[in-house]
CHARMM internal coordinates of N, CA and C (Angstrom, degrees):
IC EDIT
DIST 1 N 1 CA 1.4780
DIST 1 CA 1 C 1.5012
ANGL 1 N 1 CA 1 C 108.10
DIST 1 C 2 N 1.2705
ANGL 1 CA 1 C 2 N 116.36
DIHE 1 N 1 CA 1 C 2 N 125.92
DIST 2 N 2 CA 1.4863
ANGL 1 C 2 N 2 CA 121.43
DIHE 1 CA 1 C 2 N 2 CA 179.06
DIST 2 CA 2 C 1.5227
ANGL 2 N 2 CA 2 C 109.18
DIHE 1 C 2 N 2 CA 2 C -73.33
DIST 2 C 3 N 1.3292
ANGL 2 CA 2 C 3 N 114.66
DIHE 2 N 2 CA 2 C 3 N 139.21
DIST 3 N 3 CA 1.4834
ANGL 2 C 3 N 3 CA 119.70
DIHE 2 CA 2 C 3 N 3 CA 178.62
DIST 3 CA 3 C 1.5226
ANGL 3 N 3 CA 3 C 110.94
DIHE 2 C 3 N 3 CA 3 C -98.35
DIST 3 C 4 N 1.3441
ANGL 3 CA 3 C 4 N 116.62
DIHE 3 N 3 CA 3 C 4 N -9.25
DIST 4 N 4 CA 1.4633
ANGL 3 C 4 N 4 CA 119.57
DIHE 3 CA 3 C 4 N 4 CA 179.98
DIST 4 CA 4 C 1.5401
ANGL 4 N 4 CA 4 C 109.43
DIHE 3 C 4 N 4 CA 4 C -126.77
DIST 4 C 5 N 1.3150
ANGL 4 CA 4 C 5 N 114.15
DIHE 4 N 4 CA 4 C 5 N 124.03
DIST 5 N 5 CA 1.4711
ANGL 4 C 5 N 5 CA 118.70
DIHE 4 CA 4 C 5 N 5 CA 178.72
DIST 5 CA 5 C 1.5275
ANGL 5 N 5 CA 5 C 105.92
DIHE 4 C 5 N 5 CA 5 C -122.72
DIST 5 C 6 N 1.3066
ANGL 5 CA 5 C 6 N 113.82
DIHE 5 N 5 CA 5 C 6 N 121.20
DIST 6 N 6 CA 1.4511
ANGL 5 C 6 N 6 CA 119.58
DIHE 5 CA 5 C 6 N 6 CA -177.71
DIST 6 CA 6 C 1.5153
ANGL 6 N 6 CA 6 C 112.62
DIHE 5 C 6 N 6 CA 6 C -90.93
DIST 6 C 7 N 1.3421
ANGL 6 CA 6 C 7 N 116.57
DIHE 6 N 6 CA 6 C 7 N -18.69
DIST 7 N 7 CA 1.4668
ANGL 6 C 7 N 7 CA 118.58
DIHE 6 CA 6 C 7 N 7 CA -177.77
DIST 7 CA 7 C 1.5223
ANGL 7 N 7 CA 7 C 108.43
DIHE 6 C 7 N 7 CA 7 C -125.59
DIST 7 C 8 N 1.3181
ANGL 7 CA 7 C 8 N 111.58
DIHE 7 N 7 CA 7 C 8 N 157.56
DIST 8 N 8 CA 1.4771
ANGL 7 C 8 N 8 CA 119.66
DIHE 7 CA 7 C 8 N 8 CA 173.68
DIST 8 CA 8 C 1.4844
ANGL 8 N 8 CA 8 C 109.95
DIHE 7 C 8 N 8 CA 8 C -57.19
DIST 8 C 9 N 1.3232
ANGL 8 CA 8 C 9 N 116.67
DIHE 8 N 8 CA 8 C 9 N -43.89
DIST 9 N 9 CA 1.5118
ANGL 8 C 9 N 9 CA 119.18
DIHE 8 CA 8 C 9 N 9 CA -176.75
DIST 9 CA 9 C 1.4925
ANGL 9 N 9 CA 9 C 111.66
DIHE 8 C 9 N 9 CA 9 C -62.40
DIST 9 C 10 N 1.3146
ANGL 9 CA 9 C 10 N 118.35
DIHE 9 N 9 CA 9 C 10 N -41.07
DIST 10 N 10 CA 1.4608
ANGL 9 C 10 N 10 CA 120.98
DIHE 9 CA 9 C 10 N 10 CA 177.62
DIST 10 CA 10 C 1.5264
ANGL 10 N 10 CA 10 C 112.14
DIHE 9 C 10 N 10 CA 10 C -65.32
DIST 10 C 11 N 1.3186
ANGL 10 CA 10 C 11 N 115.91
DIHE 10 N 10 CA 10 C 11 N -42.80
DIST 11 N 11 CA 1.4592
ANGL 10 C 11 N 11 CA 120.29
DIHE 10 CA 10 C 11 N 11 CA 179.98
DIST 11 CA 11 C 1.5468
ANGL 11 N 11 CA 11 C 111.21
DIHE 10 C 11 N 11 CA 11 C -66.25
DIST 11 C 12 N 1.3331
ANGL 11 CA 11 C 12 N 115.13
DIHE 11 N 11 CA 11 C 12 N -40.61
DIST 12 N 12 CA 1.4306
ANGL 11 C 12 N 12 CA 119.60
DIHE 11 CA 11 C 12 N 12 CA 179.49
DIST 12 CA 12 C 1.5245
ANGL 12 N 12 CA 12 C 112.18
DIHE 11 C 12 N 12 CA 12 C -66.94
DIST 12 C 13 N 1.3186
ANGL 12 CA 12 C 13 N 116.44
DIHE 12 N 12 CA 12 C 13 N -40.23
DIST 13 N 13 CA 1.4448
ANGL 12 C 13 N 13 CA 120.95
DIHE 12 CA 12 C 13 N 13 CA 177.91
DIST 13 CA 13 C 1.5137
ANGL 13 N 13 CA 13 C 112.01
DIHE 12 C 13 N 13 CA 13 C -62.29
DIST 13 C 14 N 1.3541
ANGL 13 CA 13 C 14 N 115.83
DIHE 13 N 13 CA 13 C 14 N -41.82
DIST 14 N 14 CA 1.4494
ANGL 13 C 14 N 14 CA 121.22
DIHE 13 CA 13 C 14 N 14 CA 179.04
DIST 14 CA 14 C 1.5467
ANGL 14 N 14 CA 14 C 109.17
DIHE 13 C 14 N 14 CA 14 C -66.76
DIST 14 C 15 N 1.3296
ANGL 14 CA 14 C 15 N 117.04
DIHE 14 N 14 CA 14 C 15 N -39.26
DIST 15 N 15 CA 1.4471
ANGL 14 C 15 N 15 CA 120.82
DIHE 14 CA 14 C 15 N 15 CA 177.99
DIST 15 CA 15 C 1.5089
ANGL 15 N 15 CA 15 C 111.45
DIHE 14 C 15 N 15 CA 15 C -62.97
DIST 15 C 16 N 1.3172
ANGL 15 CA 15 C 16 N 117.27
DIHE 15 N 15 CA 15 C 16 N -42.75
DIST 16 N 16 CA 1.4518
ANGL 15 C 16 N 16 CA 120.92
DIHE 15 CA 15 C 16 N 16 CA 178.06
DIST 16 CA 16 C 1.5361
ANGL 16 N 16 CA 16 C 110.60
DIHE 15 C 16 N 16 CA 16 C -61.52
DIST 16 C 17 N 1.3240
ANGL 16 CA 16 C 17 N 117.65
DIHE 16 N 16 CA 16 C 17 N -41.02
DIST 17 N 17 CA 1.4503
ANGL 16 C 17 N 17 CA 122.30
DIHE 16 CA 16 C 17 N 17 CA 176.70
DIST 17 CA 17 C 1.5369
ANGL 17 N 17 CA 17 C 110.81
DIHE 16 C 17 N 17 CA 17 C -60.76
DIST 17 C 18 N 1.3247
ANGL 17 CA 17 C 18 N 115.32
DIHE 17 N 17 CA 17 C 18 N -46.41
DIST 18 N 18 CA 1.4736
ANGL 17 C 18 N 18 CA 118.84
DIHE 17 CA 17 C 18 N 18 CA -179.90
DIST 18 CA 18 C 1.5267
ANGL 18 N 18 CA 18 C 110.32
DIHE 17 C 18 N 18 CA 18 C -61.36
DIST 18 C 19 N 1.3327
ANGL 18 CA 18 C 19 N 117.15
DIHE 18 N 18 CA 18 C 19 N -44.14
DIST 19 N 19 CA 1.4439
ANGL 18 C 19 N 19 CA 119.47
DIHE 18 CA 18 C 19 N 19 CA 179.83
DIST 19 CA 19 C 1.5165
ANGL 19 N 19 CA 19 C 111.18
DIHE 18 C 19 N 19 CA 19 C -60.40
DIST 19 C 20 N 1.2949
ANGL 19 CA 19 C 20 N 116.00
DIHE 19 N 19 CA 19 C 20 N -43.07
DIST 20 N 20 CA 1.4655
ANGL 19 C 20 N 20 CA 121.01
DIHE 19 CA 19 C 20 N 20 CA 178.03
DIST 20 CA 20 C 1.5303
ANGL 20 N 20 CA 20 C 112.29
DIHE 19 C 20 N 20 CA 20 C -59.10
DIST 20 C 21 N 1.3494
ANGL 20 CA 20 C 21 N 115.57
DIHE 20 N 20 CA 20 C 21 N -43.18
DIST 21 N 21 CA 1.4418
ANGL 20 C 21 N 21 CA 120.41
DIHE 20 CA 20 C 21 N 21 CA 180.00
DIST 21 CA 21 C 1.5435
ANGL 21 N 21 CA 21 C 110.44
DIHE 20 C 21 N 21 CA 21 C -66.80
DIST 21 C 22 N 1.3485
ANGL 21 CA 21 C 22 N 115.61
DIHE 21 N 21 CA 21 C 22 N -40.24
DIST 22 N 22 CA 1.4848
ANGL 21 C 22 N 22 CA 118.70
DIHE 21 CA 21 C 22 N 22 CA -179.35
DIST 22 CA 22 C 1.5239
ANGL 22 N 22 CA 22 C 108.89
DIHE 21 C 22 N 22 CA 22 C -67.83
DIST 22 C 23 N 1.3268
ANGL 22 CA 22 C 23 N 118.45
DIHE 22 N 22 CA 22 C 23 N -39.92
DIST 23 N 23 CA 1.4395
ANGL 22 C 23 N 23 CA 121.10
DIHE 22 CA 22 C 23 N 23 CA -178.21
DIST 23 CA 23 C 1.5428
ANGL 23 N 23 CA 23 C 112.97
DIHE 22 C 23 N 23 CA 23 C -64.71
DIST 23 C 24 N 1.3226
ANGL 23 CA 23 C 24 N 116.46
DIHE 23 N 23 CA 23 C 24 N -29.58
DIST 24 N 24 CA 1.4470
ANGL 23 C 24 N 24 CA 121.05
DIHE 23 CA 23 C 24 N 24 CA 178.94
DIST 24 CA 24 C 1.5241
ANGL 24 N 24 CA 24 C 110.08
DIHE 23 C 24 N 24 CA 24 C -64.64
DIST 24 C 25 N 1.3278
ANGL 24 CA 24 C 25 N 117.53
DIHE 24 N 24 CA 24 C 25 N -32.17
DIST 25 N 25 CA 1.4545
ANGL 24 C 25 N 25 CA 121.69
DIHE 24 CA 24 C 25 N 25 CA 172.27
DIST 25 CA 25 C 1.5114
ANGL 25 N 25 CA 25 C 114.46
DIHE 24 C 25 N 25 CA 25 C 76.74
DIST 25 C 26 N 1.3240
ANGL 25 CA 25 C 26 N 120.74
DIHE 25 N 25 CA 25 C 26 N 10.03
DIST 26 N 26 CA 1.4563
ANGL 25 C 26 N 26 CA 123.36
DIHE 25 CA 25 C 26 N 26 CA -179.47
DIST 26 CA 26 C 1.4992
ANGL 26 N 26 CA 26 C 112.53
DIHE 25 C 26 N 26 CA 26 C -98.40
DIST 26 C 27 N 1.3334
ANGL 26 CA 26 C 27 N 116.99
DIHE 26 N 26 CA 26 C 27 N 40.04
DIST 27 N 27 CA 1.4564
ANGL 26 C 27 N 27 CA 119.77
DIHE 26 CA 26 C 27 N 27 CA -179.35
DIST 27 CA 27 C 1.5148
ANGL 27 N 27 CA 27 C 110.11
DIHE 26 C 27 N 27 CA 27 C -128.37
DIST 27 C 28 N 1.3263
ANGL 27 CA 27 C 28 N 114.95
DIHE 27 N 27 CA 27 C 28 N 152.93
DIST 28 N 28 CA 1.4555
ANGL 27 C 28 N 28 CA 119.04
DIHE 27 CA 27 C 28 N 28 CA -178.54
DIST 28 CA 28 C 1.5307
ANGL 28 N 28 CA 28 C 110.53
DIHE 27 C 28 N 28 CA 28 C -73.52
DIST 28 C 29 N 1.2617
ANGL 28 CA 28 C 29 N 116.23
DIHE 28 N 28 CA 28 C 29 N 166.51
DIST 29 N 29 CA 1.4949
ANGL 28 C 29 N 29 CA 122.06
DIHE 28 CA 28 C 29 N 29 CA 179.15
DIST 29 CA 29 C 1.4805
ANGL 29 N 29 CA 29 C 111.90
DIHE 28 C 29 N 29 CA 29 C -61.33
DIST 29 C 30 N 1.3714
ANGL 29 CA 29 C 30 N 116.60
DIHE 29 N 29 CA 29 C 30 N -40.64
DIST 30 N 30 CA 1.4538
ANGL 29 C 30 N 30 CA 120.19
DIHE 29 CA 29 C 30 N 30 CA 179.02
DIST 30 CA 30 C 1.5232
ANGL 30 N 30 CA 30 C 112.77
DIHE 29 C 30 N 30 CA 30 C -64.77
DIST 30 C 31 N 1.2814
ANGL 30 CA 30 C 31 N 116.60
DIHE 30 N 30 CA 30 C 31 N -41.06
DIST 31 N 31 CA 1.5023
ANGL 30 C 31 N 31 CA 121.10
DIHE 30 CA 30 C 31 N 31 CA 179.91
DIST 31 CA 31 C 1.5186
ANGL 31 N 31 CA 31 C 106.50
DIHE 30 C 31 N 31 CA 31 C -71.62
DIST 31 C 32 N 1.3155
ANGL 31 CA 31 C 32 N 117.95
DIHE 31 N 31 CA 31 C 32 N -38.01
DIST 32 N 32 CA 1.4863
ANGL 31 C 32 N 32 CA 121.30
DIHE 31 CA 31 C 32 N 32 CA 179.37
DIST 32 CA 32 C 1.5035
ANGL 32 N 32 CA 32 C 110.25
DIHE 31 C 32 N 32 CA 32 C -59.48
DIST 32 C 33 N 1.3402
ANGL 32 CA 32 C 33 N 116.54
DIHE 32 N 32 CA 32 C 33 N -43.68
DIST 33 N 33 CA 1.4633
ANGL 32 C 33 N 33 CA 120.57
DIHE 32 CA 32 C 33 N 33 CA 179.85
DIST 33 CA 33 C 1.5259
ANGL 33 N 33 CA 33 C 110.54
DIHE 32 C 33 N 33 CA 33 C -60.83
DIST 33 C 34 N 1.3157
ANGL 33 CA 33 C 34 N 117.59
DIHE 33 N 33 CA 33 C 34 N -42.32
DIST 34 N 34 CA 1.4951
ANGL 33 C 34 N 34 CA 121.77
DIHE 33 CA 33 C 34 N 34 CA 179.92
DIST 34 CA 34 C 1.5372
ANGL 34 N 34 CA 34 C 108.91
DIHE 33 C 34 N 34 CA 34 C -65.61
DIST 34 C 35 N 1.3085
ANGL 34 CA 34 C 35 N 117.45
DIHE 34 N 34 CA 34 C 35 N -41.05
DIST 35 N 35 CA 1.4677
ANGL 34 C 35 N 35 CA 119.01
DIHE 34 CA 34 C 35 N 35 CA -178.78
DIST 35 CA 35 C 1.5306
ANGL 35 N 35 CA 35 C 111.65
DIHE 34 C 35 N 35 CA 35 C -69.52
DIST 35 C 36 N 1.3122
ANGL 35 CA 35 C 36 N 117.69
DIHE 35 N 35 CA 35 C 36 N -35.30
DIST 36 N 36 CA 1.4356
ANGL 35 C 36 N 36 CA 120.71
DIHE 35 CA 35 C 36 N 36 CA 178.39
DIST 36 CA 36 C 1.5285
ANGL 36 N 36 CA 36 C 110.19
DIHE 35 C 36 N 36 CA 36 C -68.61
DIST 36 C 37 N 1.3451
ANGL 36 CA 36 C 37 N 117.16
DIHE 36 N 36 CA 36 C 37 N -39.68
DIST 37 N 37 CA 1.4784
ANGL 36 C 37 N 37 CA 120.10
DIHE 36 CA 36 C 37 N 37 CA 177.18
DIST 37 CA 37 C 1.5304
ANGL 37 N 37 CA 37 C 110.37
DIHE 36 C 37 N 37 CA 37 C -63.95
DIST 37 C 38 N 1.3019
ANGL 37 CA 37 C 38 N 116.08
DIHE 37 N 37 CA 37 C 38 N -42.84
DIST 38 N 38 CA 1.4753
ANGL 37 C 38 N 38 CA 119.00
DIHE 37 CA 37 C 38 N 38 CA 178.74
DIST 38 CA 38 C 1.5326
ANGL 38 N 38 CA 38 C 110.41
DIHE 37 C 38 N 38 CA 38 C -65.64
DIST 38 C 39 N 1.3271
ANGL 38 CA 38 C 39 N 117.92
DIHE 38 N 38 CA 38 C 39 N -39.12
DIST 39 N 39 CA 1.4713
ANGL 38 C 39 N 39 CA 120.15
DIHE 38 CA 38 C 39 N 39 CA 177.21
DIST 39 CA 39 C 1.4916
ANGL 39 N 39 CA 39 C 110.72
DIHE 38 C 39 N 39 CA 39 C -62.17
DIST 39 C 40 N 1.3307
ANGL 39 CA 39 C 40 N 118.18
DIHE 39 N 39 CA 39 C 40 N -41.31
DIST 40 N 40 CA 1.4889
ANGL 39 C 40 N 40 CA 120.96
DIHE 39 CA 39 C 40 N 40 CA 178.20
DIST 40 CA 40 C 1.5108
ANGL 40 N 40 CA 40 C 111.25
DIHE 39 C 40 N 40 CA 40 C -60.38
DIST 40 C 41 N 1.3103
ANGL 40 CA 40 C 41 N 116.89
DIHE 40 N 40 CA 40 C 41 N -41.88
DIST 41 N 41 CA 1.5057
ANGL 40 C 41 N 41 CA 120.51
DIHE 40 CA 40 C 41 N 41 CA 176.45
DIST 41 CA 41 C 1.5153
ANGL 41 N 41 CA 41 C 112.26
DIHE 40 C 41 N 41 CA 41 C -63.90
DIST 41 C 42 N 1.2879
ANGL 41 CA 41 C 42 N 116.50
DIHE 41 N 41 CA 41 C 42 N -40.89
DIST 42 N 42 CA 1.4720
ANGL 41 C 42 N 42 CA 120.77
DIHE 41 CA 41 C 42 N 42 CA 178.67
DIST 42 CA 42 C 1.5305
ANGL 42 N 42 CA 42 C 110.91
DIHE 41 C 42 N 42 CA 42 C -67.21
DIST 42 C 43 N 1.3137
ANGL 42 CA 42 C 43 N 117.71
DIHE 42 N 42 CA 42 C 43 N -40.49
DIST 43 N 43 CA 1.4873
ANGL 42 C 43 N 43 CA 121.19
DIHE 42 CA 42 C 43 N 43 CA 177.51
DIST 43 CA 43 C 1.5228
ANGL 43 N 43 CA 43 C 108.38
DIHE 42 C 43 N 43 CA 43 C -62.72
DIST 43 C 44 N 1.3078
ANGL 43 CA 43 C 44 N 118.90
DIHE 43 N 43 CA 43 C 44 N -42.53
DIST 44 N 44 CA 1.4706
ANGL 43 C 44 N 44 CA 120.53
DIHE 43 CA 43 C 44 N 44 CA 177.77
DIST 44 CA 44 C 1.5222
ANGL 44 N 44 CA 44 C 112.92
DIHE 43 C 44 N 44 CA 44 C -62.61
DIST 44 C 45 N 1.3468
ANGL 44 CA 44 C 45 N 115.12
DIHE 44 N 44 CA 44 C 45 N -41.34
DIST 45 N 45 CA 1.4524
ANGL 44 C 45 N 45 CA 120.56
DIHE 44 CA 44 C 45 N 45 CA 176.15
DIST 45 CA 45 C 1.4999
ANGL 45 N 45 CA 45 C 112.25
DIHE 44 C 45 N 45 CA 45 C -61.17
DIST 45 C 46 N 1.3266
ANGL 45 CA 45 C 46 N 115.99
DIHE 45 N 45 CA 45 C 46 N -48.32
DIST 46 N 46 CA 1.4737
ANGL 45 C 46 N 46 CA 120.32
DIHE 45 CA 45 C 46 N 46 CA 179.46
DIST 46 CA 46 C 1.5041
ANGL 46 N 46 CA 46 C 112.86
DIHE 45 C 46 N 46 CA 46 C -60.61
DIST 46 C 47 N 1.3751
ANGL 46 CA 46 C 47 N 114.11
DIHE 46 N 46 CA 46 C 47 N -42.93
DIST 47 N 47 CA 1.4536
ANGL 46 C 47 N 47 CA 119.03
DIHE 46 CA 46 C 47 N 47 CA 178.04
DIST 47 CA 47 C 1.5255
ANGL 47 N 47 CA 47 C 112.09
DIHE 46 C 47 N 47 CA 47 C -61.46
DIST 47 C 48 N 1.3292
ANGL 47 CA 47 C 48 N 116.27
DIHE 47 N 47 CA 47 C 48 N -41.62
DIST 48 N 48 CA 1.4598
ANGL 47 C 48 N 48 CA 120.46
DIHE 47 CA 47 C 48 N 48 CA 179.88
DIST 48 CA 48 C 1.5607
ANGL 48 N 48 CA 48 C 110.04
DIHE 47 C 48 N 48 CA 48 C -63.54
DIST 48 C 49 N 1.3362
ANGL 48 CA 48 C 49 N 114.62
DIHE 48 N 48 CA 48 C 49 N -43.69
DIST 49 N 49 CA 1.4790
ANGL 48 C 49 N 49 CA 117.53
DIHE 48 CA 48 C 49 N 49 CA -178.48
DIST 49 CA 49 C 1.4972
ANGL 49 N 49 CA 49 C 110.88
DIHE 48 C 49 N 49 CA 49 C -67.29
DIST 49 C 50 N 1.3390
ANGL 49 CA 49 C 50 N 118.06
DIHE 49 N 49 CA 49 C 50 N -37.09
DIST 50 N 50 CA 1.4693
ANGL 49 C 50 N 50 CA 121.76
DIHE 49 CA 49 C 50 N 50 CA 177.63
DIST 50 CA 50 C 1.5244
ANGL 50 N 50 CA 50 C 111.00
DIHE 49 C 50 N 50 CA 50 C -64.84
DIST 50 C 51 N 1.3197
ANGL 50 CA 50 C 51 N 116.13
DIHE 50 N 50 CA 50 C 51 N -43.04
DIST 51 N 51 CA 1.4809
ANGL 50 C 51 N 51 CA 119.50
DIHE 50 CA 50 C 51 N 51 CA 179.53
DIST 51 CA 51 C 1.5473
ANGL 51 N 51 CA 51 C 110.57
DIHE 50 C 51 N 51 CA 51 C -65.94
DIST 51 C 52 N 1.3115
ANGL 51 CA 51 C 52 N 117.26
DIHE 51 N 51 CA 51 C 52 N -38.74
DIST 52 N 52 CA 1.4735
ANGL 51 C 52 N 52 CA 121.34
DIHE 51 CA 51 C 52 N 52 CA 176.46
DIST 52 CA 52 C 1.5271
ANGL 52 N 52 CA 52 C 110.81
DIHE 51 C 52 N 52 CA 52 C -62.85
DIST 52 C 53 N 1.2856
ANGL 52 CA 52 C 53 N 115.63
DIHE 52 N 52 CA 52 C 53 N -44.26
DIST 53 N 53 CA 1.4685
ANGL 52 C 53 N 53 CA 121.47
DIHE 52 CA 52 C 53 N 53 CA 179.38
DIST 53 CA 53 C 1.5358
ANGL 53 N 53 CA 53 C 110.45
DIHE 52 C 53 N 53 CA 53 C -63.35
DIST 53 C 54 N 1.3007
ANGL 53 CA 53 C 54 N 116.32
DIHE 53 N 53 CA 53 C 54 N -44.61
DIST 54 N 54 CA 1.4893
ANGL 53 C 54 N 54 CA 121.50
DIHE 53 CA 53 C 54 N 54 CA 178.54
DIST 54 CA 54 C 1.5361
ANGL 54 N 54 CA 54 C 108.66
DIHE 53 C 54 N 54 CA 54 C -60.37
DIST 54 C 55 N 1.3132
ANGL 54 CA 54 C 55 N 119.74
DIHE 54 N 54 CA 54 C 55 N -42.93
DIST 55 N 55 CA 1.4365
ANGL 54 C 55 N 55 CA 121.67
DIHE 54 CA 54 C 55 N 55 CA 179.71
DIST 55 CA 55 C 1.5515
ANGL 55 N 55 CA 55 C 109.82
DIHE 54 C 55 N 55 CA 55 C -63.86
DIST 55 C 56 N 1.3140
ANGL 55 CA 55 C 56 N 117.31
DIHE 55 N 55 CA 55 C 56 N -41.83
DIST 56 N 56 CA 1.4492
ANGL 55 C 56 N 56 CA 120.70
DIHE 55 CA 55 C 56 N 56 CA 179.07
DIST 56 CA 56 C 1.5371
ANGL 56 N 56 CA 56 C 111.05
DIHE 55 C 56 N 56 CA 56 C -63.05
DIST 56 C 57 N 1.2938
ANGL 56 CA 56 C 57 N 116.52
DIHE 56 N 56 CA 56 C 57 N -44.06
DIST 57 N 57 CA 1.4717
ANGL 56 C 57 N 57 CA 121.47
DIHE 56 CA 56 C 57 N 57 CA 179.27
DIST 57 CA 57 C 1.5490
ANGL 57 N 57 CA 57 C 110.29
DIHE 56 C 57 N 57 CA 57 C -61.93
DIST 57 C 58 N 1.3332
ANGL 57 CA 57 C 58 N 116.71
DIHE 57 N 57 CA 57 C 58 N -46.21
DIST 58 N 58 CA 1.4432
ANGL 57 C 58 N 58 CA 119.98
DIHE 57 CA 57 C 58 N 58 CA 178.74
DIST 58 CA 58 C 1.5320
ANGL 58 N 58 CA 58 C 111.14
DIHE 57 C 58 N 58 CA 58 C -60.06
DIST 58 C 59 N 1.3547
ANGL 58 CA 58 C 59 N 117.10
DIHE 58 N 58 CA 58 C 59 N -42.27
DIST 59 N 59 CA 1.4455
ANGL 58 C 59 N 59 CA 121.33
DIHE 58 CA 58 C 59 N 59 CA 178.14
DIST 59 CA 59 C 1.5286
ANGL 59 N 59 CA 59 C 111.15
DIHE 58 C 59 N 59 CA 59 C -60.15
DIST 59 C 60 N 1.3164
ANGL 59 CA 59 C 60 N 115.41
DIHE 59 N 59 CA 59 C 60 N -45.66
DIST 60 N 60 CA 1.4925
ANGL 59 C 60 N 60 CA 119.23
DIHE 59 CA 59 C 60 N 60 CA 178.91
DIST 60 CA 60 C 1.5350
ANGL 60 N 60 CA 60 C 110.30
DIHE 59 C 60 N 60 CA 60 C -61.69
DIST 60 C 61 N 1.2975
ANGL 60 CA 60 C 61 N 117.42
DIHE 60 N 60 CA 60 C 61 N -43.55
DIST 61 N 61 CA 1.4693
ANGL 60 C 61 N 61 CA 121.18
DIHE 60 CA 60 C 61 N 61 CA -179.21
DIST 61 CA 61 C 1.5285
ANGL 61 N 61 CA 61 C 111.34
DIHE 60 C 61 N 61 CA 61 C -63.18
DIST 61 C 62 N 1.3581
ANGL 61 CA 61 C 62 N 116.09
DIHE 61 N 61 CA 61 C 62 N -39.49
DIST 62 N 62 CA 1.4945
ANGL 61 C 62 N 62 CA 119.21
DIHE 61 CA 61 C 62 N 62 CA 176.65
DIST 62 CA 62 C 1.5101
ANGL 62 N 62 CA 62 C 109.79
DIHE 61 C 62 N 62 CA 62 C -64.84
DIST 62 C 63 N 1.2942
ANGL 62 CA 62 C 63 N 117.58
DIHE 62 N 62 CA 62 C 63 N -41.25
DIST 63 N 63 CA 1.4589
ANGL 62 C 63 N 63 CA 122.04
DIHE 62 CA 62 C 63 N 63 CA 178.92
DIST 63 CA 63 C 1.5448
ANGL 63 N 63 CA 63 C 110.70
DIHE 62 C 63 N 63 CA 63 C -61.53
DIST 63 C 64 N 1.3248
ANGL 63 CA 63 C 64 N 115.97
DIHE 63 N 63 CA 63 C 64 N -40.97
DIST 64 N 64 CA 1.4705
ANGL 63 C 64 N 64 CA 118.69
DIHE 63 CA 63 C 64 N 64 CA 178.79
DIST 64 CA 64 C 1.4980
ANGL 64 N 64 CA 64 C 111.75
DIHE 63 C 64 N 64 CA 64 C -68.23
DIST 64 C 65 N 1.3229
ANGL 64 CA 64 C 65 N 119.40
DIHE 64 N 64 CA 64 C 65 N -31.80
DIST 65 N 65 CA 1.4268
ANGL 64 C 65 N 65 CA 123.54
DIHE 64 CA 64 C 65 N 65 CA 178.25
DIST 65 CA 65 C 1.5321
ANGL 65 N 65 CA 65 C 111.21
DIHE 64 C 65 N 65 CA 65 C -68.30
DIST 65 C 66 N 1.2858
ANGL 65 CA 65 C 66 N 117.64
DIHE 65 N 65 CA 65 C 66 N -28.08
DIST 66 N 66 CA 1.4786
ANGL 65 C 66 N 66 CA 120.41
DIHE 65 CA 65 C 66 N 66 CA -179.64
DIST 66 CA 66 C 1.5023
ANGL 66 N 66 CA 66 C 113.91
DIHE 65 C 66 N 66 CA 66 C -86.07
DIST 66 C 67 N 1.2827
ANGL 66 CA 66 C 67 N 117.66
DIHE 66 N 66 CA 66 C 67 N -6.69
DIST 67 N 67 CA 1.4630
ANGL 66 C 67 N 67 CA 120.91
DIHE 66 CA 66 C 67 N 67 CA -177.42
DIST 67 CA 67 C 1.5168
ANGL 67 N 67 CA 67 C 111.19
DIHE 66 C 67 N 67 CA 67 C -87.36
END
COOR INIT
IC SEED 1 N 1 CA 1 C
IC BUILD
């Protein structure tokens, strides 16, 4: 499992994999805790990237409106 995700796509793919592993239910409580912590970090990263992208799009749209 990669600990560094530079793109939204990489983070989202890893998050999907973690969710799949958690849903299977064949993991110990200790491993589950680690996976949930990692999932929380990935969710935060994805949220940050989405917010940044939204801000960029809004900026571009404002610029287009002023042209």
